[in-house]
C-alpha positions as CSV (number, residue, x, y, z in Angstrom):
1,M,-33.8,-9.4,-9.6
2,T,-35.4,-9.3,-13.1
3,W,-33.9,-11.6,-15.8
4,L,-34.8,-11.0,-19.5
5,V,-34.0,-13.4,-22.3
6,L,-33.8,-12.0,-25.8
7,V,-34.5,-14.1,-28.9
8,D,-35.1,-13.5,-32.6
9,K,-38.2,-15.7,-32.7
10,P,-40.3,-17.0,-29.8
11,S,-39.7,-20.6,-31.0
12,D,-35.9,-20.2,-30.4
13,F,-36.5,-20.3,-26.7
14,P,-40.1,-20.7,-25.6
15,N,-41.3,-18.9,-22.5
16,A,-42.4,-22.3,-21.2
17,D,-38.7,-23.3,-20.9
18,T,-37.9,-20.7,-18.3
19,P,-39.6,-18.7,-15.4
20,H,-37.9,-15.5,-16.8
21,K,-39.4,-13.2,-19.3
22,V,-38.6,-13.9,-23.0
23,M,-38.7,-11.0,-25.4
24,A,-38.2,-10.6,-29.1
25,V,-35.0,-8.7,-30.0
26,R,-37.0,-6.3,-32.2
27,D,-39.3,-5.4,-29.3
28,Y,-36.4,-4.8,-27.0
29,L,-34.7,-2.5,-29.6
30,L,-37.8,-0.4,-30.3
31,R,-39.2,0.0,-26.8
32,P,-36.5,1.6,-24.7
33,R,-38.8,2.7,-21.9
34,L,-40.5,-0.6,-21.4
35,F,-38.9,-1.4,-18.1
36,G,-39.0,2.1,-16.6
37,E,-36.6,2.2,-13.5
38,T,-36.2,-1.6,-13.5
39,K,-32.7,-2.7,-14.6
40,P,-33.0,-6.2,-15.9
41,Q,-30.2,-8.7,-16.3
42,V,-30.3,-9.4,-20.1
43,I,-29.3,-12.8,-21.6
44,N,-28.9,-12.2,-25.4
45,L,-29.7,-15.4,-27.3
46,S,-29.8,-13.7,-30.7
47,R,-29.0,-16.0,-33.6
48,S,-26.1,-13.7,-34.7
49,Y,-23.8,-11.3,-32.9
50,A,-22.4,-10.0,-36.2
51,Y,-21.2,-6.4,-36.1
52,Q,-24.1,-3.9,-36.3
53,G,-26.6,-6.7,-36.5
54,A,-29.7,-6.9,-34.3
55,G,-28.0,-9.1,-31.8
56,Y,-25.0,-6.7,-31.6
57,Y,-27.3,-3.7,-31.2
58,S,-29.3,-5.4,-28.5
59,S,-26.2,-5.7,-26.3
60,L,-25.0,-2.2,-27.3
61,L,-28.3,-0.6,-26.3
62,A,-28.6,-2.7,-23.2
63,E,-25.3,-1.2,-21.9
64,A,-26.6,2.3,-22.8
65,R,-29.8,1.7,-20.8
66,G,-27.9,0.5,-17.8
67,H,-29.0,-3.1,-18.2
68,R,-26.4,-5.8,-17.5
69,V,-26.1,-7.9,-20.6
70,M,-24.5,-11.2,-21.6
71,P,-22.6,-11.3,-23.9
72,S,-21.3,-7.7,-23.9
73,V,-20.3,-6.0,-27.1
74,E,-16.7,-6.4,-26.1
75,T,-17.1,-10.2,-25.9
76,M,-18.9,-10.3,-29.2
77,I,-16.0,-8.5,-30.9
78,E,-13.3,-10.6,-29.1
79,L,-15.0,-13.8,-30.3
80,S,-15.5,-12.6,-33.9
81,R,-11.9,-13.5,-35.0
82,K,-9.2,-15.8,-33.7
83,S,-6.7,-13.0,-33.9
84,L,-8.7,-11.1,-31.2
85,Y,-9.2,-14.0,-28.8
86,R,-5.9,-15.7,-29.2
87,I,-4.4,-14.0,-26.2
88,A,-6.6,-16.3,-24.0
89,V,-5.8,-19.5,-25.9
90,P,-2.4,-20.4,-24.2
91,E,-3.9,-20.2,-20.7
92,L,-7.1,-22.1,-21.8
93,E,-5.0,-24.8,-23.5
94,D,-2.9,-25.2,-20.4
95,R,-5.9,-25.6,-18.2
96,L,-7.6,-28.0,-20.7
97,N,-4.5,-30.2,-21.1
98,K,-3.9,-30.5,-17.3
99,L,-7.5,-31.7,-16.9
100,L,-7.2,-34.2,-19.8
101,R,-4.0,-35.7,-18.4
102,G,-5.9,-36.4,-15.2
103,L,-8.6,-38.4,-16.9
104,D,-8.6,-42.2,-17.0
105,D,-10.1,-42.3,-20.5
106,P,-9.4,-38.9,-22.2
107,P,-10.7,-38.5,-25.8
108,L,-8.1,-39.5,-28.3
109,E,-9.5,-37.9,-31.4
110,A,-10.4,-34.3,-32.1
111,F,-13.5,-33.3,-30.2
112,R,-16.1,-30.5,-29.8
113,L,-17.0,-29.1,-26.3
114,L,-20.2,-27.3,-25.7
115,V,-20.2,-24.8,-22.8
116,C,-23.4,-23.2,-21.6
117,F,-23.1,-20.6,-18.8
118,G,-19.8,-22.1,-17.8
119,R,-21.1,-25.7,-17.7
120,T,-19.7,-28.3,-20.1
121,D,-21.5,-31.2,-21.8
122,D,-18.5,-33.3,-20.6
123,V,-18.9,-33.0,-16.9
124,R,-15.2,-34.0,-16.4
125,L,-14.2,-30.7,-18.0
126,E,-16.3,-28.4,-15.8
127,A,-13.3,-26.6,-14.4
128,F,-12.2,-25.7,-18.0
129,G,-15.8,-24.5,-18.8
130,R,-15.7,-22.2,-15.8
131,H,-12.3,-20.9,-16.8
132,L,-13.5,-20.3,-20.4
133,F,-16.6,-18.5,-19.0
134,D,-14.4,-16.3,-16.9
135,W,-12.7,-15.2,-20.1
136,F,-15.7,-14.9,-22.4
137,R,-19.0,-14.4,-20.7
138,A,-21.4,-15.7,-23.4
139,P,-24.4,-18.0,-22.9
140,I,-23.4,-20.6,-25.5
141,L,-19.8,-21.3,-26.5
142,E,-18.4,-24.0,-28.8
143,V,-14.8,-25.1,-28.5
144,M,-13.0,-27.2,-31.1
145,V,-10.1,-29.2,-29.9
146,A,-7.5,-30.9,-32.1
147,A,-6.0,-34.3,-31.6
148,G,-2.4,-34.8,-30.6
149,E,-0.1,-35.2,-27.6
150,W,-0.8,-31.5,-26.8
151,R,-4.5,-30.7,-27.3
152,S,-4.7,-27.4,-29.1
153,I,-7.8,-25.2,-29.4
154,T,-8.5,-24.6,-33.0
155,R,-11.7,-22.5,-32.6
156,I,-13.8,-20.8,-30.0
157,R,-17.1,-19.3,-31.1
158,A,-20.4,-18.1,-29.7
159,L,-22.8,-20.7,-31.0
160,P,-26.3,-19.7,-32.2
161,I,-29.1,-21.3,-30.4
162,T,-30.6,-22.6,-33.6
163,E,-27.6,-24.9,-34.1
164,L,-28.2,-26.8,-30.8
165,K,-29.6,-30.3,-30.9
166,P,-32.6,-31.1,-28.7
167,V,-30.5,-32.6,-26.0
168,E,-28.2,-29.6,-26.1
169,R,-31.2,-27.3,-25.8
170,R,-32.2,-29.0,-22.6
171,F,-28.6,-28.6,-21.4
172,L,-28.8,-24.9,-22.2
173,V,-32.1,-24.6,-20.3
174,D,-30.6,-26.3,-17.3
175,G,-27.5,-24.1,-17.5
176,L,-29.7,-20.9,-17.6
177,D,-31.7,-22.1,-14.6
178,R,-28.6,-22.8,-12.5
179,Y,-26.9,-19.5,-13.5
180,T,-29.9,-17.3,-12.6
181,R,-30.9,-19.2,-9.5
182,R,-30.2,-17.4,-6.2
183,A,-30.5,-18.7,-2.6
184,W,-33.8,-17.8,-1.1
185,K,-33.6,-15.1,1.5
186,P,-36.6,-14.4,3.8
187,P,-38.0,-10.9,3.5
188,K,-36.7,-8.5,6.0
189,A,-38.7,-5.6,7.5
190,R,-36.5,-2.9,6.1
191,T,-36.3,-0.6,3.1
192,A,-35.1,-2.4,0.0
193,A,-31.5,-1.8,-0.8
194,R,-30.7,0.6,-3.7
195,Y,-27.5,-1.2,-4.6
196,S,-25.8,-4.5,-4.0
197,L,-22.1,-4.6,-3.1
198,A,-20.1,-7.9,-3.5
199,V,-17.2,-8.3,-1.1
200,L,-14.6,-10.8,-2.3
201,Y,-12.9,-12.5,0.7
202,D,-11.1,-15.7,1.6
203,P,-12.4,-17.3,4.9
204,Q,-9.2,-19.3,5.2
205,A,-6.8,-16.4,4.8
206,Q,-4.2,-16.2,7.5
207,M,-3.6,-12.4,7.1
208,P,-6.6,-10.9,5.3
209,P,-6.8,-7.2,4.7
210,S,-10.1,-7.2,6.6
211,M,-11.3,-9.7,9.2
212,Q,-14.8,-11.2,8.7
213,S,-16.0,-9.4,11.8
214,S,-15.0,-6.1,10.2
215,L,-16.8,-6.9,7.0
216,K,-19.9,-7.7,9.0
217,H,-19.7,-4.4,10.7
218,M,-19.3,-2.7,7.3
219,A,-22.4,-4.5,6.1
220,K,-24.4,-3.0,9.0
221,V,-23.2,0.5,8.1
222,A,-23.9,-0.1,4.4
223,A,-27.5,-1.2,5.1
224,R,-28.2,2.2,6.7
225,L,-27.1,3.8,3.4
226,G,-29.3,1.6,1.2
227,V,-26.5,-0.9,0.2
228,E,-26.7,-4.6,0.6
229,V,-23.4,-6.3,1.2
230,E,-22.9,-9.9,0.2
231,P,-19.7,-11.9,0.6
232,I,-18.4,-13.9,-2.3
233,Q,-15.5,-16.2,-2.8
234,K,-13.1,-17.0,-5.7
235,V,-15.5,-19.6,-7.1
236,D,-18.2,-17.0,-7.6
237,L,-16.8,-15.2,-10.6
238,D,-19.7,-16.2,-12.8
239,R,-22.1,-14.5,-10.2
240,L,-20.3,-11.2,-10.3
241,A,-22.7,-9.5,-12.8
242,E,-25.5,-10.0,-10.3
243,F,-24.1,-7.2,-8.2
244,D,-23.7,-3.4,-8.7
245,A,-20.2,-3.0,-7.3
246,L,-17.2,-5.0,-6.0
247,F,-14.9,-4.6,-3.0
248,I,-11.9,-6.9,-3.0
249,R,-10.8,-7.9,0.5
250,E,-8.2,-10.5,-0.4
251,T,-4.5,-9.9,-0.9
252,T,-4.2,-8.9,-4.5
253,A,-1.9,-10.3,-7.2
254,I,-1.8,-10.0,-10.9
255,D,-1.4,-13.8,-11.4
256,N,-4.4,-14.9,-9.3
257,H,-8.2,-14.7,-9.2
258,T,-8.3,-11.3,-7.6
259,Y,-7.1,-9.6,-10.8
260,R,-9.6,-11.6,-12.8
261,F,-12.4,-10.4,-10.6
262,A,-11.2,-6.8,-10.9
263,R,-10.9,-7.1,-14.6
264,R,-14.3,-8.6,-15.0
265,A,-15.9,-5.9,-12.8
266,A,-14.2,-3.2,-14.9
267,Q,-15.5,-4.8,-18.0
268,E,-19.0,-4.7,-16.6
269,G,-18.7,-1.0,-15.8
270,M,-18.9,-1.7,-12.0
271,P,-17.2,0.5,-9.4
272,V,-14.5,-1.6,-8.0
273,I,-11.9,-1.4,-5.3
274,D,-9.2,-2.5,-6.2
275,D,-9.5,-1.7,-9.9
276,P,-7.2,-3.7,-12.3
277,V,-5.0,-0.6,-13.2
278,S,-4.3,0.1,-9.5
279,M,-3.4,-3.5,-9.0
280,I,-0.9,-3.5,-11.8
281,R,0.6,-0.2,-10.6
282,C,0.8,-1.0,-6.9
283,T,1.8,-4.7,-7.0
284,N,5.1,-3.8,-8.7
285,K,7.6,-1.9,-6.6
286,V,9.8,-1.2,-9.6
287,Y,7.0,0.7,-11.3
288,L,6.2,2.5,-8.1
289,A,9.8,3.6,-7.7
290,E,9.9,5.0,-11.2
291,L,6.4,6.7,-10.8
292,L,7.3,8.4,-7.5
293,A,10.7,9.5,-8.7
294,A,9.3,11.0,-11.9
295,N,6.7,13.0,-9.9
296,A,9.2,14.3,-7.2
297,V,7.6,12.3,-4.4
298,P,10.3,11.9,-1.7
299,T,11.5,8.3,-1.2
300,P,14.5,6.5,0.2
301,K,17.5,6.4,-2.1
302,T,16.5,3.8,-4.6
303,V,18.4,1.8,-7.3
304,I,16.8,-0.6,-9.8
305,I,19.1,-3.7,-10.3
306,D,19.3,-6.0,-13.3
307,S,22.8,-7.4,-12.9
308,L,24.8,-9.1,-10.2
309,K,27.7,-6.7,-11.0
310,Q,25.7,-3.9,-9.4
311,A,26.3,-5.5,-6.0
312,E,29.7,-3.9,-5.9
313,T,28.5,-0.3,-6.2
314,L,25.2,-0.5,-4.3
315,P,26.8,0.3,-0.8
316,D,28.2,3.5,-2.3
317,E,24.8,4.5,-3.7
318,V,22.5,3.6,-0.9
319,G,24.8,2.9,2.1
320,W,24.8,0.0,4.5
321,P,22.8,-1.9,5.3
322,V,21.2,-2.5,1.8
323,V,17.5,-3.3,1.6
324,L,16.5,-5.6,-1.3
325,K,12.9,-6.0,-2.5
326,I,11.3,-8.3,-5.0
327,P,8.9,-6.3,-7.3
328,D,5.7,-8.0,-6.2
329,G,6.1,-8.7,-2.5
330,S,3.3,-8.0,0.0
331,F,2.9,-7.8,3.8
332,S,6.6,-7.3,4.3
333,R,7.4,-10.5,2.4
334,G,10.2,-10.5,-0.1
335,V,12.1,-7.7,1.7
336,F,15.6,-8.4,2.9
337,K,18.1,-6.3,4.9
338,L,21.8,-7.2,4.1
339,D,24.7,-6.1,6.2
340,T,27.7,-7.6,4.4
341,P,29.0,-7.8,0.8
342,E,28.8,-11.6,0.9
343,A,25.2,-11.7,2.1
344,L,24.3,-9.0,-0.4
345,K,25.8,-10.8,-3.4
346,D,24.2,-14.2,-2.4
347,R,20.7,-12.7,-1.9
348,L,20.9,-10.6,-5.0
349,E,21.9,-13.6,-7.1
350,A,19.0,-15.6,-5.8
351,L,16.5,-12.8,-6.4
352,L,17.7,-12.2,-10.0
353,E,17.0,-15.8,-10.7
354,E,13.3,-15.1,-9.9
355,S,13.0,-11.7,-11.4
356,D,14.8,-9.7,-14.1
357,L,14.7,-6.6,-11.9
358,V,15.2,-6.1,-8.2
359,L,14.8,-3.0,-6.1
360,A,17.6,-1.8,-3.7
361,Q,16.9,1.0,-1.2
362,E,18.7,2.7,1.6
363,F,17.8,1.5,5.1
364,V,15.7,4.1,6.9
365,P,15.3,3.1,10.6
366,T,12.3,4.3,12.5
367,S,10.3,3.0,15.5
368,F,7.1,3.0,13.4
369,D,5.7,3.5,9.9
370,W,2.9,5.9,9.1
371,R,0.0,4.4,7.2
372,I,-2.2,7.0,5.6
373,G,-5.4,5.7,4.0
374,V,-6.5,7.6,1.0
375,L,-9.9,7.2,-0.7
376,G,-10.9,9.0,-3.8
377,G,-7.9,11.3,-3.6
378,E,-8.7,12.4,0.0
379,P,-7.2,11.2,3.3
380,L,-9.4,8.6,5.1
381,F,-7.5,7.5,8.2
382,A,-4.0,7.6,9.8
383,C,-2.3,4.8,11.7
384,K,1.0,4.3,13.4
385,Y,2.3,0.8,12.6
386,L,5.0,-0.1,15.2
387,M,7.8,-2.5,14.3
388,A,7.5,-6.1,15.4
389,K,9.3,-6.9,18.6
390,Q,13.1,-7.0,18.1
391,H,12.7,-6.7,14.3
392,W,13.2,-3.9,11.8
393,Q,9.8,-4.5,9.9
394,V,6.2,-4.1,10.9
395,I,5.7,-7.9,10.3
396,N,8.4,-10.5,11.1
397,H,7.9,-13.6,9.0
398,R,9.6,-16.4,10.9
399,P,10.2,-19.7,9.1
400,G,7.9,-22.4,10.5
401,Q,6.2,-20.1,12.9
402,A,3.3,-17.7,12.8
403,A,4.2,-14.2,11.7
404,D,4.8,-11.7,14.5
405,E,3.1,-8.4,13.8
406,G,3.8,-5.1,15.6
407,R,1.0,-3.1,17.2
408,S,-1.0,-0.4,15.5
409,K,-2.5,2.8,16.8
410,A,-5.0,5.0,15.0
411,V,-4.3,8.7,15.0
412,A,-6.6,11.6,14.2
413,L,-5.7,13.1,10.8
414,D,-5.4,16.5,12.4
415,D,-2.7,15.2,14.7
416,V,-0.5,14.0,11.8
417,S,2.2,16.3,10.4
418,P,0.8,18.0,7.3
419,G,3.9,16.9,5.3
420,V,3.0,13.2,6.0
421,V,-0.6,13.6,4.8
422,E,0.4,15.7,1.8
423,A,3.0,13.2,0.6
424,A,0.6,10.3,1.0
425,V,-2.2,12.0,-0.9
426,K,0.1,13.1,-3.7
427,A,1.4,9.5,-4.0
428,A,-2.0,7.9,-4.0
429,R,-3.4,10.3,-6.6
430,L,-0.7,9.2,-9.0
431,I,-2.1,5.7,-8.8
432,G,-5.8,6.3,-9.2
433,D,-9.1,7.2,-7.5
434,G,-9.7,4.2,-5.3
435,L,-8.6,3.1,-1.8
436,Y,-4.9,3.1,-1.0
437,G,-2.7,2.7,2.0
438,V,0.4,4.8,1.7
439,D,3.4,3.8,3.9
440,L,5.7,6.6,5.0
441,K,8.6,7.3,7.4
442,E,9.1,10.6,9.2
443,T,12.7,11.3,9.7
444,D,15.0,14.1,10.7
445,R,15.7,14.6,6.9
446,G,12.0,14.8,6.2
447,V,9.1,12.5,5.0
448,V,9.8,9.6,2.6
449,V,7.2,7.4,0.9
450,I,8.0,3.7,1.2
451,E,5.2,2.3,-1.0
452,V,1.6,2.6,-2.0
453,N,-0.7,-0.4,-1.3
454,D,-3.8,-1.0,-3.4
455,N,-5.3,-3.4,-0.8
456,P,-4.7,-1.8,2.6
457,N,-5.8,-3.3,5.9
458,L,-9.1,-1.9,7.1
459,D,-10.4,-3.4,10.3
460,H,-13.0,-2.4,12.9
461,G,-11.3,-1.3,16.1
462,Y,-8.0,-0.6,14.4
463,E,-8.0,1.7,11.4
464,D,-11.4,3.0,12.3
465,A,-10.6,3.5,16.0
466,V,-10.7,7.3,15.6
467,A,-13.1,8.0,12.8
468,K,-15.5,5.1,13.9
469,D,-18.4,4.5,11.5
470,E,-17.6,7.6,9.6
471,L,-14.8,5.8,7.9
472,W,-17.1,3.0,6.7
473,E,-19.7,5.5,5.6
474,K,-17.2,7.3,3.5
475,L,-16.1,4.0,2.0
476,V,-19.7,2.9,1.1
477,T,-20.5,6.4,-0.1
478,W,-17.6,6.1,-2.6
479,F,-19.5,3.3,-4.2
480,V,-22.9,4.9,-4.0
481,R,-21.7,8.2,-5.5
482,R,-20.3,6.4,-8.6
483,L,-23.4,4.2,-9.0
484,D,-25.6,7.3,-8.7
485,E,-23.5,9.0,-11.4
486,R,-23.7,6.0,-13.6
487,R,-27.5,5.8,-13.2
488,G,-27.8,9.5,-13.9
489,A,-25.8,9.1,-17.1
490,H,-28.0,6.3,-18.3
491,R,-31.1,8.4,-17.7
492,E,-29.7,11.3,-19.7
493,T,-28.8,8.9,-22.5
494,N,-32.4,7.5,-22.6
495,A,-34.1,10.9,-22.2
């Protein structure tokens, strides 16, 4: 990997301070073909990121040339005015105050915090520095914190390198070295990979969407296609820009790190599964219900509830038993089947305390659910997910015990009723162009879509039992095709 540091003058950051190439901003702007096919990682240390200044244009043209750059133009703009970055301040202040309350001797007066590549000059606040760097990927950030019982952030800015004191410059050099350092890997006797794919996973997850053995199998298939797969974890957000694409293999949620990874990847222009828009759409069952209904996709009878009074009319609208769902449940969690008015009222009251809206649906009993995998708007695999033993769902979550999961059986797409596949594809295309798992039930009354998952299970020996390696090849090719298109677009821009 080639790293390039941009400066206004050589004295701002001498080449002797780093093993990476240091180049003047002017040379970078005026010599677009200097690197040929090489796509360097650019660290822009210009003295100013002012709109339409040399520093601004360096990042703008880096993006046009297909060079990954820090900071991006978007970050420059966000940090230019408090009105633009204030959306991040409440979350940052919350993280900062929690850390300060845990210190034995927290600063009592207003203070300044220097953050270089996510590292802080006060080592006790490193977690805050990483969180800030997640929001604003800039090499040098200055944070001003006011005094008071609640420590408020009065200013965040990208600090010019010329304003650093000698000790702070050494801190910057060390931060750059740590950020760009990668673990040494012995050379392998194979063709160099064209692209690198980061796979976000949690080795401690009890019910991951893909087992580690499956991800290792995918890596073998990807290598044949010129793609290097590297696992990353939630602590590796600051490394994300080192890769070409991202595949998220953790259970997704808007309020955890998976969304932050997806958002960052999208900001970097990286192909990503799951993308943040798909996450937002799929993780909320109320949105899905409205979307499917508006586009005439068949679903069970569905009612959106915002009041306990609706418990009285629900049985007339959807019948008994009534199925209640929280908007953001996953893996069959947060889904309840109620058989009596008393149970319905009690459960609905509890759920409305947690969410302003709750979903109610008719109960559609079947011995199995169809899961149709859809990738890029085309069917990828089909599976029958059988109900857990003596239970009405695929997964039976038992208090204090391990979850009981029903068996699954892969089926050739040609052996699935056309109506099932057509409904699944139509539903998935409403969400986006990524990878989705559409759950459906096939009944005497026809096919109904239960939900669309943005993070479907994909395991070797299960979902790929029919298609074998062809399934993984299609998945990797989805990333390769988009990366090739992106590279081609950059070539046309620079022609």
